[in-house]
TILUM-81957 format. One record per residue: residue in one letter; x, y, z of N, C-alpha, C in turn. Coordinates in steps of 0.02 Angstrom, whole numbers, plus 50000, padded with zeros to 5 digits. Example, Ala and Ser with C-alpha at 12.3 -4.5 7.8 and 13.67 -1.06 7.14 Angstrom:
% residues 2
A506604971650390506154977550390506604983550390
S506424988850354506844994750357506455000250394
END
This chain:
% residues 143
X517745292648966517695298149017517895304548982
X517495309748993517585315848962517775321349015
X517835327249000518055332949046517575333349104
X516895332649091516415333449145516525328149194
X516625321749174516765316049221517395317149260
X517945319649228518555321149263518465326749314
X518065332049294517895336949344517505334849404
X517025330349392516605327449445517105323549495
X517545319649467517995315549507518455320149545
X518705325849512519175329949544518805333549606
X518205335549594517805339249649517695334049709
X517505327849688517375322749747517975320649777
X518575320949740519195318649776519375324049832
X519185330149827519275334849874518785334749932
X518195332549916517645331949967517145326949946
X517225320449966516775315349944516055316149968
X515965320550023515325321950050514865327050016
X515165329949962514895335249927514205332649893
X513645336549901513015334549877513025335349802
X512525331649769512465331949696512265338949677
X511835342249717511655349349703512265354049704
X512695353749754513305357949754513755356649698
X513835349649682514225347949623514005351249561
X513305350949547513025353549486513125361049487
X513045364349543513125371649547513895373549526
X514325370549555515045371449542515245369749472
X514945364749441515115363249376514665366049322
X514195370049344513705373249303513365368849256
X513075363149281512705358549242512115356949283
X511605353749247511015351449284511115346349334
X510745346549392510835341449441510705334649412
X510225333149371510115326949338510655324649298
X511025329049270511625327249225512155324149277
X512235327649331512805325549379512545318649404
X511935318249426511715311749454511745305949401
X511605307149340511695302349286512405300449280
X512865304949282513555303949273513845299749332
X513605301849394513835298049451513645290849445
X512995289549428512815282849419513175279049372
X513395282349311513755278749264514465277549288
X514735282449317515465281549347515445276249397
X514945275349439514875270149491514835263349453
X514385263549402514215256849363514825254049328
X515225258449302515845256549259516415254849311
X516355256649376516925255449415517445261149420
X517275266649387517715272549392517675275049460
X517105274649496517035276349565516875269849602
X517365267249637517285261249673516945261649741
X516865267949765516565268949831516755275949858
X516395277449915516545283849944516775282250016
X517285285750033517655284250098517915290250133
X518225289850188518605295650214519295293350228
X519725298850232520455297650253520575300450320
X520825296050364520975298550433521515302750431
X521515308350477522035312850483522475310150538
X523065313250544523575311050591523315310650666
X522875314950681522605314650750522155308850761
X521805306750711521415300350717521785293850713
X522335294950678522705288250670523145286550731
X523225291250778523615289950839524365289450824
X524675285850862525395284950854525555278650808
X525265278650751525405273050705526045273550672
X526465268550669527115268650639527025265150569
X527215268750518527085266150453527775264650422
X527755259550377528355257550344528175254750276
X528625255350228528525251950161529075246150161
X528855240850137529335234750133529395232350062
X529985232550034530165230449968530255222649974
X529895218749943529915211649947530085208149881
X530605204249882530755199849826530525193349836
X530175189949791529975183549795530215178049749
X530195172349767530385166549723529875166249665
X530145163549607529665162749549529095157849574
X528505159549548527895155849555527645155749629
X527895159649670527665159549743527215165249759
X527015169249705526615175549723525965173549754
X525555168849731524915167549767524985165549838
X525425161649855525575159049925525765165149968
X526255168749945526465174649980525945179549987
X525555180949940524975185649945524455183249998
X524275177249997523835174250045524085175350117
X524715174550130524995175350196525005182550221
X525205187150169525195194650182524485197350199
X524025194550156523325197450167523005196450237
X523245191150269522915190250338523325193950391
X523845197050381524195200950432523865207450441
X523655208950501523245215350509523675221350501
X524305221250503524745227250493524785229350419
X524615224750376524665225650307524095230250283
X524255236250256523725240850227523625240050156
X524175239650117524165239050042524735234450020
X524595231449961525085227349929525055229349857
X525625231049832525715232949758526185228149727
X526025225749667526515222349629526985227749593
X527585226749579528005231449549528415228549492
X528735232949453529155230749401529885231749427
X530365228449399531055229249418531285224249466
X531805225749503532095220449549531695218449609
X531155222349629530765220849679530065218249656
X529785213349690529155210649663528595214149694
X528615215349757528055218449794528235224149835
X527815229249840527865234749890527285233649934
X527445232750000526995231050055526975237150101
X526405240050113526375245950160526065243350227
X526425244950277526195242350346526065248450392
X525655246950446525525251250494525495247650557
X525865249750611525895246450674525825251150731
X525585248650783525505252950848526115254050886
X526645250350872527305251050909527865248550871
X528465250150886529025247750854529095240250863
X528895237350920528885230350932528435226850885
X527815229450876527325226450832527565226750760
X527875232450739528145233250672528725227850663
X529175227250709529715221950711529445215150700
X528935213550737528655207150727528385205950660
X528015210850635527745210350568528265209650515
X528775213350523529385212250474529695205550480
X529785203050539530025196350548529565190950514
X528925191550527528465187450493528485187550418
X528545193750391528605194250318529215190950293
X529795191950327530375188650303530405181150315
X529995178450354529925171550367529425167850322
X529065171350284528575168450238528955164250182
X528735158450177528975153750124528875156850056
X529435157350019529385160649951529645167949952
X529755170650009530065177650013530825176550010
X531095179649963531815179349948532215184849985
X531915190649984532245196550018531755201050040
X531875205250087531465210850106531845216850139
X531725222550123532025228650145531445233350172
X531525236050234531005240150257531215247350260
X530765251550247530845259050248530355262050294
X530595264650350530115267650400529915274650377
X529265276250376529045282850359529105287650418
X529475292950408529585297450464529095303150464
X528945306250409528435311250406528155311850330
X527575314450328527245315250260527275322650240
X527655323450181527715330550157527185332650104
X526865327050075526355328450023525915322250015
X525255322750015524835317150012524275319149964
X524315316649900523795318349851523405312649833
X523475307449875523115300949864522385302149864
X522025299249818521285300049812520965293449841
END
């Protein structure tokens, strides 16, 4: 990946709907060059897809939380399979250190969130869990 690839990704991270023609104009390269680069970035998996991020107004009154989960040795596959079927689970990250998983949740109510937290704590192989309720977002640079 070179500077042009990084610039293409940077431009698209700001506006994934940007046309190839506009990208080429902004980057001062030929449209065919941008098109070829996009195809290569998609083919190699550098670009996994194009999507949109919902704003607060579209998300409604979703309550978000991060759950720090400690698991028993060799129980990761079973715990992951149980977490993946929970509709409140948005993301699951493995981590280093004292915590094994960082699970991000979104629920429509505190009761729904409470139920999800209880279900996570009750999964066989989960040794510990600590929840952190998200109050507000001060910066979001996620691509």
